[in-house]
C-alpha positions as CSV (number, residue, x, y, z in Angstrom):
1,M,-17.3,51.9,14.9
2,S,-18.7,48.4,15.2
3,F,-17.2,46.0,17.7
4,F,-16.5,42.5,16.4
5,L,-16.0,39.5,18.6
6,F,-13.6,36.9,17.4
7,V,-14.2,33.4,18.5
8,P,-11.4,31.0,17.5
9,S,-12.5,27.6,18.5
10,L,-10.8,27.7,21.9
11,R,-13.5,25.6,23.4
12,G,-12.9,22.8,20.9
13,F,-9.1,23.1,21.4
14,C,-9.5,23.0,25.2
15,A,-11.6,19.8,24.9
16,F,-8.9,18.4,22.6
17,R,-6.2,19.3,25.1
18,H,-8.2,17.5,27.8
19,H,-8.0,14.3,25.7
20,I,-4.3,14.8,25.2
21,V,-3.7,15.1,28.9
22,M,-5.7,11.8,29.5
23,C,-3.6,10.2,26.7
24,L,-0.4,11.3,28.4
25,F,-1.6,9.8,31.7
26,V,-2.4,6.5,30.0
27,L,0.9,6.5,28.1
28,S,2.9,7.3,31.3
29,T,1.2,4.4,33.1
30,I,2.1,2.0,30.2
31,I,5.6,3.2,30.2
32,Y,6.0,2.8,34.0
33,I,4.7,-0.8,33.9
34,G,6.5,-1.8,30.8
35,H,9.8,-0.2,31.6
36,S,10.0,-1.9,35.0
37,T,10.8,-5.2,33.2
38,A,12.8,-3.7,30.3
39,Q,16.2,-5.1,29.4
40,T,19.1,-3.3,27.6
41,S,20.5,-6.1,25.5
42,V,19.8,-4.1,22.3
43,R,22.2,-6.2,20.2
44,D,20.5,-9.5,21.0
45,S,16.9,-8.8,21.7
46,I,13.9,-6.5,21.1
47,V,14.0,-4.0,23.9
48,A,11.0,-2.3,25.5
49,T,12.0,1.3,26.3
50,P,10.7,4.9,26.4
51,L,12.0,7.1,23.5
52,I,12.3,10.9,23.5
53,A,12.9,12.4,20.0
54,V,13.5,15.8,18.5
55,S,12.9,16.3,14.8
56,Y,13.0,18.7,11.8
57,I,10.7,18.5,8.8
58,F,10.9,20.4,5.5
59,Q,7.3,20.4,4.3
60,S,5.5,21.2,1.0
61,P,1.8,22.2,1.3
62,G,-1.0,20.6,-0.7
63,G,-4.7,20.8,-1.0
64,D,-6.2,24.1,0.2
65,M,-3.1,24.9,2.1
66,A,-1.1,25.2,-1.2
67,D,-3.2,28.2,-2.1
68,R,-2.2,30.0,1.1
69,F,1.3,29.0,2.0
70,N,4.7,28.2,0.5
71,A,7.0,25.5,1.7
72,N,7.7,25.6,5.5
73,S,9.8,24.2,8.2
74,N,8.7,22.2,11.2
75,I,10.4,21.5,14.5
76,G,9.0,18.8,16.8
77,I,9.4,16.8,20.0
78,S,7.8,13.5,20.8
79,F,7.6,11.1,23.7
80,S,7.0,7.4,22.8
81,Y,7.1,4.0,24.3
82,K,8.4,1.0,22.3
83,T,7.2,-2.4,23.5
84,G,9.0,-5.7,23.4
85,A,7.1,-6.5,20.2
86,N,8.4,-3.4,18.4
87,W,5.0,-1.5,18.7
88,I,5.4,2.2,19.3
89,L,2.8,4.4,21.0
90,G,3.6,8.1,21.1
91,L,2.5,11.7,21.6
92,G,4.2,14.5,19.7
93,G,3.9,18.2,19.1
94,E,5.3,20.2,16.1
95,F,5.8,24.0,15.6
96,I,5.2,25.1,12.0
97,F,6.9,28.2,10.6
98,G,7.4,29.6,7.1
99,P,8.2,32.8,5.1
100,Q,5.7,35.2,3.6
101,P,2.6,33.3,2.5
102,K,1.1,33.3,-1.0
103,E,-2.2,34.7,0.3
104,T,-1.7,38.4,1.0
105,S,-4.8,39.8,-0.6
106,M,-6.4,40.4,2.8
107,L,-4.4,43.6,3.2
108,D,-5.2,44.9,-0.4
109,H,-7.9,47.3,0.8
110,L,-5.4,49.0,3.1
111,K,-3.0,49.7,0.2
112,T,-2.6,52.7,-2.1
113,S,-2.9,52.4,-5.9
114,A,0.9,52.0,-5.9
115,G,0.6,48.9,-3.6
116,Y,1.8,50.4,-0.4
117,I,0.3,50.8,3.1
118,I,0.8,54.4,4.5
119,G,1.4,54.6,8.2
120,T,0.4,57.3,10.6
121,N,3.9,58.8,10.2
122,G,3.1,59.5,6.6
123,E,5.7,56.9,5.4
124,Y,5.4,53.5,3.8
125,A,4.6,50.9,6.5
126,D,6.9,47.9,6.9
127,I,4.3,45.1,7.2
128,R,5.7,41.6,7.4
129,L,3.7,38.4,6.9
130,Y,4.7,34.9,8.0
131,E,3.3,31.4,8.3
132,R,2.8,30.1,11.9
133,G,1.1,27.0,13.2
134,F,1.4,23.8,15.2
135,S,0.1,20.2,15.3
136,I,-0.4,17.7,18.1
137,D,-0.7,14.0,17.3
138,L,-1.2,10.7,19.1
139,T,0.2,7.9,17.0
140,I,0.7,4.1,17.0
141,G,3.1,2.3,14.8
142,K,5.4,-0.7,14.4
143,I,9.0,-1.3,13.6
144,F,9.7,-4.1,11.0
145,P,13.3,-5.3,11.5
146,L,13.9,-6.1,7.9
147,F,17.5,-4.8,8.0
148,G,19.7,-3.0,10.5
149,P,22.3,-3.6,13.2
150,N,19.7,-5.3,15.5
151,K,16.0,-6.2,15.8
152,N,15.2,-2.8,17.3
153,S,16.0,-1.1,14.0
154,G,14.1,-1.2,10.7
155,I,11.2,0.1,8.7
156,L,8.8,2.2,10.9
157,F,5.2,2.9,10.0
158,R,3.1,5.0,12.4
159,A,-0.2,6.9,12.1
160,G,-2.8,8.5,14.3
161,P,-5.3,11.3,14.9
162,G,-4.3,14.8,15.8
163,F,-5.0,18.6,15.7
164,L,-3.7,21.1,13.1
165,Q,-3.7,24.8,13.4
166,H,-2.2,27.6,11.2
167,R,-2.5,31.3,10.6
168,I,-0.9,34.3,9.0
169,R,1.3,36.2,11.4
170,I,1.1,39.9,10.8
171,E,3.9,42.2,12.1
172,D,4.0,46.0,12.1
173,P,7.3,46.6,13.8
174,N,6.9,50.4,14.0
175,N,3.2,50.3,15.1
176,V,2.1,52.8,12.5
177,V,-0.9,51.1,11.1
178,P,-3.9,51.3,13.5
179,Q,-5.9,48.8,11.4
180,L,-3.3,46.1,12.3
181,D,-2.9,47.0,16.0
182,G,-3.6,44.5,18.7
183,D,-6.8,42.4,18.3
184,Y,-7.5,44.1,14.9
185,K,-5.0,41.7,13.4
186,K,-7.4,38.9,14.1
187,G,-9.6,40.2,11.4
188,Y,-6.9,39.4,8.8
189,D,-4.9,36.5,10.1
190,R,-7.1,33.6,8.7
191,L,-6.8,31.5,11.9
192,T,-7.6,28.0,10.8
193,N,-7.7,24.7,12.7
194,G,-9.3,21.3,12.9
195,P,-8.7,17.5,13.3
196,E,-6.0,15.8,11.2
197,I,-4.5,12.4,10.4
198,S,-0.7,12.1,10.6
199,T,1.3,9.2,9.0
200,F,5.0,8.5,8.9
201,L,6.9,5.9,6.8
202,G,10.7,5.7,7.2
203,Y,13.6,4.0,8.8
204,V,14.6,4.0,12.5
205,Y,18.1,3.1,13.7
206,L,18.8,2.2,17.3
207,G,22.5,1.5,17.6
208,N,24.1,-1.4,19.5
209,R,26.3,0.9,21.4
210,K,23.3,3.1,22.3
211,L,25.0,6.3,21.1
212,I,23.7,6.7,17.6
213,N,19.9,6.6,17.4
214,F,17.8,8.4,14.7
215,W,14.9,8.1,12.3
216,I,14.4,9.5,8.8
217,G,11.4,9.2,6.4
218,G,8.4,10.9,4.9
219,Q,5.5,12.4,6.9
220,L,2.0,13.2,5.6
221,N,-0.5,15.3,7.5
222,V,-4.0,15.8,6.3
223,G,-6.1,18.3,8.2
224,F,-9.9,18.8,7.9
225,T,-10.1,22.5,9.0
226,M,-12.1,25.7,8.9
227,N,-11.4,29.4,9.4
228,R,-12.2,30.1,13.1
229,R,-12.6,33.9,13.0
230,S,-16.2,35.0,13.2
231,Y,-15.5,38.0,10.9
232,N,-12.9,38.9,8.3
233,F,-12.4,42.6,7.8
234,D,-11.4,42.5,4.2
235,T,-14.3,40.4,3.0
236,R,-16.8,41.8,5.6
237,S,-18.0,38.3,6.3
238,N,-17.1,35.0,7.9
239,D,-15.7,32.1,6.0
240,P,-17.6,28.8,6.5
241,T,-15.6,26.9,3.9
242,H,-14.5,23.4,4.9
243,R,-10.8,22.9,4.0
244,T,-8.5,20.0,3.3
245,D,-5.0,21.1,4.3
246,I,-2.1,18.8,3.3
247,L,1.5,18.9,4.4
248,L,4.0,16.4,2.9
249,G,7.6,16.5,4.1
250,I,10.9,14.8,4.8
251,K,11.4,14.2,8.5
252,G,14.7,13.5,10.3
253,G,15.2,13.2,14.0
254,W,17.5,12.3,16.9
255,I,16.3,9.7,19.4
256,L,17.2,9.4,23.0
257,P,16.2,5.9,24.3
258,L,15.8,5.7,28.1
259,Y,17.1,2.2,28.5
260,K,16.9,0.6,32.0
261,K,20.2,-0.2,33.5
262,M,20.8,-3.9,33.8
263,P,21.6,-5.3,37.3
264,D,25.2,-5.9,38.0
265,P,25.9,-9.6,37.8
266,F,28.8,-9.4,40.2
267,Y,28.3,-9.3,43.9
268,Y,30.9,-8.4,46.5
269,H,31.0,-9.4,50.1
């Protein structure tokens, strides 16, 4: 039996991760310097402050991704810094997950004429397919305080470069199909990744009482990706196709501003 070496672009991802670490260092430095002079008068002025946000996105695929996947969900976390001029610099990561994909033909050659895969136990195998992926993005944006309770709230537009990866997760709960055991799954999972551009347009609300803070809007991710497996078992070849993967979704999230505590104006002797 031939031995096939799979080479997902880990080297490219490691290099990308190195740049993300450097960006985090620069971002942390900016936050430290800027936050040292921040004020918390949210009602009356534009406040410079770090922001931690968690979000959920319901996404619909487009481009080449629409041929492979159905609609998916996305859970993310981001760390940003909002300046005293309402500019926002942030770094975020998102986990992509979805139900059975549209593309299932990679397992067709394992099926009987009736459309089933027979396991080593002589019974129909329970093979489950899911969408899995993630994205990491460095973005810059600005809040335009057109309306809202204060000048820290308003229309937010942000955009920036990132990295998108997705694959088909294959599960054989009973471990009865040797062709899908361990690393053999990599010959079918269509691991795909590459650079992307992420954009967001929506509304951000930072409350005067600092308790209610959120954002909601539309997010568009456009990835320029390729299949990173060196060999696909079903086609008996690699796939050098350049892809344009699109995800369009509605994003909502809760924000935790890390406001600096104002000095006590009263002194006691």
